[in-house]
C-alpha positions as CSV (number, residue, x, y, z in Angstrom):
1,X,22.1,-22.6,49.0
2,X,24.4,-19.6,49.2
3,X,26.4,-18.5,46.1
4,X,29.6,-19.2,48.0
5,X,28.7,-22.8,48.7
6,X,29.3,-24.4,45.1
7,X,32.6,-22.6,44.5
8,X,33.9,-23.5,48.0
9,X,33.0,-27.1,47.3
10,X,34.7,-27.0,44.0
11,X,37.9,-25.4,45.5
12,X,38.1,-28.0,48.0
13,X,37.5,-30.9,45.6
14,X,40.5,-29.9,43.4
15,X,44.0,-31.0,44.5
16,X,45.8,-28.0,45.6
17,X,42.6,-26.0,44.9
18,X,43.1,-23.4,47.6
19,X,46.6,-22.7,46.0
20,X,45.1,-22.0,42.7
21,X,41.7,-20.7,43.2
22,X,40.3,-18.1,45.6
23,X,37.0,-16.8,46.7
24,X,35.7,-13.4,48.1
25,X,32.6,-13.5,50.1
26,X,30.9,-10.2,49.2
27,X,28.1,-9.3,51.7
28,X,25.3,-7.0,50.9
29,X,25.1,-4.9,47.8
30,X,28.0,-3.0,46.7
31,X,27.6,0.7,45.7
32,X,27.0,1.8,42.2
33,X,30.3,3.0,41.3
34,X,29.9,3.7,37.7
35,X,29.7,7.5,38.1
36,X,31.8,7.7,41.2
37,X,34.8,10.1,41.4
38,X,38.3,8.5,41.4
39,X,38.6,9.2,45.1
40,X,35.2,7.5,45.9
41,X,36.0,4.6,43.7
42,X,39.4,4.0,45.2
43,X,38.3,4.5,48.8
44,X,35.4,2.0,48.5
45,X,36.2,-1.3,50.5
46,X,34.9,-3.7,47.8
47,X,37.1,-2.0,45.2
48,X,40.1,-2.0,47.4
49,X,39.6,-5.6,48.4
50,X,39.3,-6.8,44.8
51,X,42.2,-4.5,43.6
52,X,44.5,-6.2,46.2
53,X,43.1,-9.8,45.7
54,X,43.4,-9.8,41.8
55,X,46.6,-7.4,41.8
56,X,44.8,-4.8,39.4
57,X,46.4,-1.5,38.8
58,X,43.4,1.1,38.9
59,X,45.0,3.2,36.2
60,X,45.9,0.4,33.7
61,X,43.9,-1.0,30.8
62,X,44.6,-4.7,30.5
63,X,45.2,-6.7,27.3
64,X,45.1,-10.6,27.2
65,X,48.8,-10.6,27.4
66,X,48.6,-8.7,30.7
67,X,46.4,-11.1,32.4
68,X,49.3,-13.5,33.1
69,X,50.8,-10.8,35.5
70,X,47.5,-10.7,37.6
71,X,47.1,-13.1,40.5
72,X,44.2,-14.9,38.8
73,X,43.8,-15.5,35.0
74,X,39.9,-15.1,35.3
75,X,37.2,-14.0,37.8
76,X,33.9,-15.6,38.1
77,X,31.1,-13.8,39.8
78,X,28.8,-16.2,41.7
79,X,25.8,-14.5,43.1
80,X,22.5,-15.9,44.3
81,X,20.1,-16.6,41.4
82,X,17.4,-14.3,42.7
83,X,16.7,-10.6,42.1
84,X,19.3,-9.3,44.7
85,X,21.9,-11.6,43.1
86,X,21.4,-10.4,39.7
87,X,21.5,-6.8,40.9
88,X,24.8,-7.6,42.6
89,X,26.2,-9.1,39.6
90,X,25.3,-6.1,37.5
91,X,26.9,-3.8,40.0
92,X,30.1,-5.7,40.1
93,X,30.1,-5.7,36.3
94,X,29.5,-1.9,36.3
95,X,32.3,-1.5,38.7
96,X,34.8,-3.3,36.5
97,X,33.5,-1.6,33.3
98,X,33.8,1.9,35.0
99,X,37.7,1.4,35.2
100,X,38.7,-1.7,33.4
101,X,36.3,-2.0,30.4
102,X,39.2,-4.0,28.7
103,X,38.7,-6.8,31.2
104,X,35.1,-7.3,30.1
105,X,36.3,-7.2,26.4
106,X,38.8,-9.9,26.7
107,X,36.7,-12.2,28.7
108,X,38.4,-11.9,32.2
109,X,35.0,-11.7,34.0
110,X,32.7,-14.6,33.9
111,X,29.3,-15.3,35.6
112,X,28.7,-18.5,37.4
113,X,24.9,-19.3,37.3
114,X,23.9,-20.6,40.7
115,X,20.8,-22.9,41.2
116,X,17.7,-21.2,42.7
117,X,16.4,-24.4,44.2
118,X,17.9,-27.9,45.0
119,X,15.3,-30.8,45.3
120,X,17.0,-34.1,46.2
121,X,19.7,-34.4,43.7
122,X,18.3,-32.0,41.1
123,X,19.2,-28.3,40.9
124,X,16.7,-25.9,39.2
125,X,18.4,-22.7,37.7
126,X,15.3,-20.8,36.6
127,X,11.5,-20.8,36.9
128,X,11.4,-22.2,33.3
129,X,12.9,-25.6,34.2
């Protein structure tokens, strides 16, 4: 299963789901932007897409009270549960941390743990299960 599959099904199953929830299909690995210059950061396609989608101001630090002014009240990262997916999740968190650490501190960013394997009706989330 792709990491996009479960969120997409969830959005479609909620009445008016697409009016409330959104998804952004990130393909490939984003660049490690933690040490990028301001110009490199703002000119990166993934960053510019996320800034537009969420309504972020690249120069603002957000408080819990500010979240109501964004397009979404929370962001959930849903990456595949393999090594690449974990790396992608880390790169996205690093990107957010480099410019908006307050978003991590107030719990705006969450991670959806996708299953590694689905066998019949059972989903397995790690090798330990």
